[in-house]
VEXGU-260193 format. One record per residue (C-alpha): x, y negated, z negated. Coordinates in steps of 0.2 Angstrom, whole numbers, plus 5000, padded with zeros to 4 digits. Layout:
XYZ ...
//
This chain:
508850664835 508450614854 506950544855 506650504838 506750344827 507250314810 506050214800 506850064792 507350084774 506249994762 507649874755 507749794775 505849764778 505749604783 504049484777 503649464795 503849664795 502649704780 501249584791 501449684804 501349844796 499749774787 498949734803 499149894809 498349974794 496649844798 496549924815 495150054816 495750234816 494950244834 495650104841 497350144834 497350314842 497150234858 498650114857 499750234849 499350364866 500250504859 500250634873 500950564891 499850644903 501050694917 499750774928 498150734925 497150884915 498850984918 500150944910 500650834893 502250774885 501650774865 503550734861 504250664844 502450654839 502750734823 501050834826 500951004815 499851074830 499151054846 498650894848 496450894850 496650754866 497450884874 496250974885 495951164886 496451154906 498251124903 499551224910 501151134905 501451064887 502851004878 502950984860 504750964858 505050854840 503750894830 503450974814 502551134818 503651244804 502651394806 501551484821 500051584815 499051674824 498351634839 499151464834 498951404855 497151494858 496651294862 497551274876 497351454884 497951424903 499651374899 501051424910 502351334901 502551284885 504251194875 504351194856 506251144857 506851064840 504951084831 505651144814 504851314816 505451444805 504151574805 503051644821 501851774814 501051924825 500051864837 500351684838 500551684857 499051804858 497851714870 499351634882 499051774895 499851664911 501151594900 502851624910 504051524902 504351494883 505651374875 506051404858 507751314858 508351234840 507251334829 508051404814 507051564814 507051664799 505551774803 504851864818 503451974816 503552144826 501952074836 502651874837 502651884856 501152004857 499851934874 501251864884 500851974896 501651864911 503151794902 504451794914 505951674904 506251664885 507451554880 507951574861 509651474862 510251414844 508751504835 509851574823 509851754829 511251854823 510552044828 509752114845 509052254835 507752164827 507152044839 505252114845 505452104864 505452274869 503652254876 503952114888 504052204903 503752044916 505451964907 506551924921 507651784909 508251794892 509551654886 510251694869 511551564870 512351464853 512051604841 512851704829 512651874840 514251964836 513952114843 513552164861 512552334857 511052304866 509652404859 508652554867 507152444870 508352354884 507952504895 505952444895 506552254902 506452334920 506252154926 507652074917 508851964930 509651844917 510551884902 511551734892 512451774877 513551614879 514251544866 514051674852 515251754841 515651924852 517451994848 517252164853 516552264867 516452444865 515952594875 514252634873 513552434870 512752414887 512252604888 510552534891 511252434906 511852614912 510252694909 509352584918 510552564932 509952384935 510752314950 510352134950 510652084932 511751934929 512751944913 513551784905 514951824890 515751644891 516151554878 516351694864 517951754858 518351914866 519751984859 519752164868 518552274878 518752444877 519152544895 517652614899 516352504891 515952454909 516052594919 514752654931 513852484927 512952394941 512752204938 512552064950 513551934941 514851944927 515351774919 516651784908 517351564907 518351504892 518051704883 519951734878 521151644868 522551684874 523451754890 523851924884 521951944877 521351904893 522352024904 522252174892 520252134891 520152114910 520952294911 519552344900 518152294913 518752464923 517352544934 516352394935 515552364949 514952194952 514352084966 515051934960 516451914944 516651734941 518351724929 519251574921 518951404911 517751254907 518651104912 518351024894 518651184881 519951244890 520951394880 522151464896 522951324905 524251404916 524051544928 525351684923 525951844934 525051994932 523451914924 522351984938 523152144936 521752214929 520552204941 521252334953 519952464947 518452344948 517352344963 516752174967 516052074982 516451894976 517851834965 517751664957 519151604949 518951434940 519851294931 521751354928 522851204928 524551274930 525451394941 527251474942 528151444957 528051634960 526051664963 526451804973 525151914961 523551804963 522851924978 523852074974 522252174965 520952054976 521552074991 519952184995 518652084989 517652045004 517451834996 518551734987 518351564977 519551464972 518951314961 519851164952 521451264952 523151174953 523851284967 524951184979 525351354989 524551494993 525151644987 525951804997 524451895006 524352085006 524452185021 522752235027 521952105019 519952125019 519451965013 518151875027 517751715015 519151605007 518651464999 519751334988 518851194981 519951044970 521451134975 523051044975 523751064993 524650925001 524551005019 523151145026 524251315024 523651345040 525151475043 524951565027 522951585027 523251645045 523851805036 521851835032 521651945048 519951995043 519451795038 517951735045 517351585034 518751485026 518451315015 519551195009 518551065002 518650914989 520650914988 521150724985 522850764990 522650855005 523050725018 524250815031 523650945045 525350975056 525351175055 524551275067 523251435063 523751585073 522951755078 521351725068 520151805083 518751845070 518751655061 516951565064 516651465052 518051305045 517551175032 518851065027 517550925022 517950785008 519750795010 520850635015 521650715032 522450615044 522850685060 523050655079 522650775095 521050855086 520550965089 521251125102 523251115096 522651155075 521451305080 522451395095 522151585095 520551555085 519351585103 517751625091 517751455080 515951415080 515851295066 516951155063 516651025046 517950895045 516650765037 517250645024 518950635028 520050465032 520350475051 520450575064 520950555085 519850655095 520750655113 519550785120 520550925120 519251095114 519951205128 520251335114 518551305104 517651335121 516151455109 516051295095 514251265091 514451145076 515351005074 515350885059 516450725060 515250605049 515950495038 517750505046 518450375056 518650425072 519650355087 519150415106 517350435106 516350315114 517750255125 517850415137 517050575137 517850695123 516650825124 516550875141 517151075137 516051085123 514651155135 514051265119 513951155106 512151135099 512551005085 513650865083 513550745069 514750575071 513850465058 514650325050 516350365061 516250175067 515950255085 515650115098 514950175111 515550075128 515750235140 513950295148 514650475149 515150465130 513850645127 514250715144 514650895142 513550925131 512350995139 511751125125 511650995112 510151015100 510450895086 511350735089 511650605073 512450475077 511750335061 512850195056 513850185071 513550035086 513250025105 513949905118 512949745117 511949815103 510949895117 510350085119 510750115137 510750295148 511750375135 510950515133 510450565152 511150725152 510450805134 509150885140 508751005128 508950895113 507750925099 508350795084 509150635088 509650515073 510350325079 509750245063 510850095056 511550055073 511049885075 510149895091 509149775097 508649815112 508149985122 508050005141 506750085150 507650245153 508450285138 507350425134 507050495151 507750655152 507350705132 505650785136 505950915123 506350795110 505650845092 506350695078 506850515083 507450415068 507950245075 507450165058 508550015049 508949935067 508249775071 507049835085 505549675089 504449785099 503949985101 503849975123 502750125127 503550125145 505250155133 504350295123 503050385133 504250515139 504550595123 502950695122 503850835112 504050705097 503450795081 504350665069 504750475071 505550355061 505450185065 505650105048 506649945044 506449845059 505649695063 503949775072 502449665070 501149775077 500949925087 499749875103 498549975109 499650045124 500950095113 499550185101 498850275117 500650335121 500950445103 501050625108 499750735100 501050825092 501450705080 501550745063 502550625054 502650435058 503750315049 503550125052 503650075035 504849895030 504349815047 503649625049 501849645051 500849535057 499149555048 497549455058 496249495067 496949485081 497649645079 496149705071 496349895080 497949925076 497449885057 495750015060 497050125067 498250115050 496750165037 496150315050 497950385053 498450405033 498850575033 499950535048 501050395042 502550405028 502950285013 501150195018 501550105002 502849995010 501749945022 501749765020 501149625028 502449475033 501449365042 500349255041 500649155026 499149215015 499249385019 501249415014 501749555004 500049635007 499749835008 499349855026 497749955018 497249835010 496949715021 494949685022 494549735039 492449655035 493549475037 493449505054 491849545058 490649405064 488849385063 487549385076 487149205074 489049145073 489249245090 487649165100 488648985092 490149025101 489349065116 488348915119 489948795111 491248895120 490848825138 490448655129 491948625123 492948695136 492148555150 492548425134 494448475133 494648465152 493848295154 494948225136 496448325147 495948255164 495648065157 496848075143 498047915146 496547795151 495547855134 497347835125 497747655133 495747595129 495747635113 497447565108 497047415118 495347405111 496147405093 497447285097 496347165105 495547125087 497247055082 497846955097 497146795093 498146805075 499546845085 499446695099 500546705116 502446735112 503046745129 502546675144 502546835154 502947025151 504247085164 503647265171 505247315182 506347475184 508047475176 508847505192 508147335197 508847255181 510347155190 508947055202 507747045187 509046945177 509946825190 508446825203 506946795190 507646775172 508846675171 507846535183 506146555174 507046535157 508446405160 507246295173 506246155170 504846175164 505546345153 504846485152 504746635139 504946815149 504746985137 506147105143 506147285135 507947285135 508147135123 506447105113 505647295110 505947305092 507047465087 506647625079 504747565084 503647725095 504147645115 502247665119 501947535103 503147435109 502447395125 500747365118 501347265106 502847165110 502547165128 500547165133 499747085117 501146965113 501346885133 500046815143 500446875159 501247035166 502447015180 502847185189 504347195202 503947315216 505447405223 505847575228 506447605211 504847545203 503647665215 505047825212 504847785192 503847875179 503847775167 503447605179 502047685185 501647725167 501747535160 500847465178 499347585173 499247515153 499347315161 497747385173 497047445157 497247285148 496847185163 495147265161 494947225142 495647055143 494446995156 495646905166 497046925181 498646915172 499647035184 500846935195 501547065209 503247035216 503547145229 505447145236 505547155254 506447305256 505047415247 504447545260 502747505267 502447695269 502847745251 502147605246 500347665254 500747825247 500647755230 498747745231 498247655215 499647525219 499247525236 497347475235 497647335219 498947245231 497447255245 496347185231 497347055224 498646935229 500346945228 502146875229 503346925241 505246915238 506146855255 507946785255 507446655267 507646495258 505846415264 505246575260 506146565243 505246385241 503646465241 504046595229 504546495216 503146365219 501646495220 502546585204 502946445193 501146385196 500346535191 501346535172 500946355171 498946415170 498546415152 500246375145 500246295128 501646145126 502646135111 503445955105 505146015110 504646055128 503445905131 505145795125 506345915138 505345895153 
//
């Protein structure tokens, strides 16, 4: 049985299983009861599911406040008097498959509020005459598969409130309704589905005739009816009669339908079940017996084969107001009787390959036409004609593919108001709606469209109030895409795209729009003027896009909004300015599934979230994204107290903040001086160990490199005595930061610094940087050490503007390079003299000299 598990056989018990069973046996009974948790509490104190517990009564843990109790698949067997006295508040009681065979008098005596009683799959052997006494509010009684063979002994005549009686899958052989059915004045649904009724005779339904019941649905499907005596249904009024898979062959069905003469029914359903078909083919004259039946709606369902000549299909149902043909292998429409009164025609899951517009145009009174879910329907070449009353056309869920939509297809249908072409293959919309100026609703969703977005195809639809072009692969390029739709109230654009993924002023003429869906449109930006004209907008869905912010300027015009869906975007916070412009009319706001930043910087927003829980939708999906330590935390769980500062902390911060500001300013202003000093002081500790590798470190502009090599390096390094110079392009270590090279390989490894002052030097930031370090190095070393060489082309005004360098030259001697022979002689004598001071000679150099 479903929901039950069989105990393993004794010879299959493993040692491990025995150990587990022994452990369970040793658990105290109270603890074991908690562990097994026999009843599931669906709604606290109100609804319980106690399924498959092998209990023999109402479990003691079920409180007396319970309103819904499911005791299915238990072992109650026999219901005695006041059996359910412990749960007097019950509204629903499900006793499916509880092995009940006896229901004694007054078993439900205390259940005055019970409205639904389900006794499915209990083999009832005895019902007391007062078995259902006390059920003064019962509306639905389910006695499916309960072994009932006769209605006479069923003690339900007193259930005046009963609305639905389901006697399906029993052994009832006669439809003879006992006299007590006249007392069931509230009965609206009576089902004899899958019983053993074979004959229906005059007088069987007299109880219904006497009650003059107009709203009863009578289900006789899945019986094996062989004969319905003419007159059995005469002067009977029913809301619905269902006869599906009720006849074993064509002849029996044809004869039996003739027995319905005189029936007045709102809806008659005739046909088969797809998995229980007896009659496969539809034959001529099958429905001829319905000519004498008065009905408002006729449903023919599930016939596979139709003869080539199906002209008799509408013969006896031509005056029916509504016809539904469902799951029929019907490839063509039968001949339509002259003066047909059919106003509503539906063909669902039929086998049309082309829209039969010509034949359908013969239904002159037609107001509603639906052809849906026909997987073979792909062509729309025929044109509708002269259907002046047609208001609704639904061709959804087919495979239609056509061009030139839509006036050519619906010519002479001037009153068409609803057109549904959704869930088809592809349609080219040319903008020709000249014959459809009264159209109010147009649904094209999930159909690939050609035309919309590139040019204004809806210009002539001045009265349209509903347009759905969601998921139609529409790419909006034109600013006038929706021009002409001046009356539009609902626009659904989900799953499409806009030029540059930007929402511009595309809705400027939709001043009466109430609902706008632009979800899943890949939007990354919304222009400021986008919603300026939408002052009447009530519902906006802009979810599932890539929007980073909620700009108050953009959304401020939407002061009539009642519902806003901004979920699944990349919003980090709603700023105070955004919260201020949210309209007072807003009752539903969804900002879930965004990339929220949960930090004290946005404390106002986090407070607002906690205060507006009645406004927010899907709040359980409002999750922190940053910072990392709050990731996946609910916004509602964020601890606001962590953002509160104590008075002492505030005072300390007030005092320390100015001091810290001044300190940081001094560090910023004298950063390089401090940095140089620290590095040089650190380097001086190791200067004795390093020695004087070079006689001088040369500072120069890279643009003067040629002069340095020819006029300075070569004469000094190849002269007598030779001097060793440190040059950045030659002697700096690769892969080491340049500042470290300047300090370690330049200054700390050299006895002197040669600065080649040129126009290029004065304009170079790096040269100024190195000269500043040289001065700091000179200060730390406590000696002159800097040899200035000023080239003769240096602009003296530019030199004076370099204030630090100008002052240094005024305080210290320097060498000036000139091209005159006597000047160069003096230059070299002075330079070599300075470089010789303190130079230590090695053996090779002495020998060379």
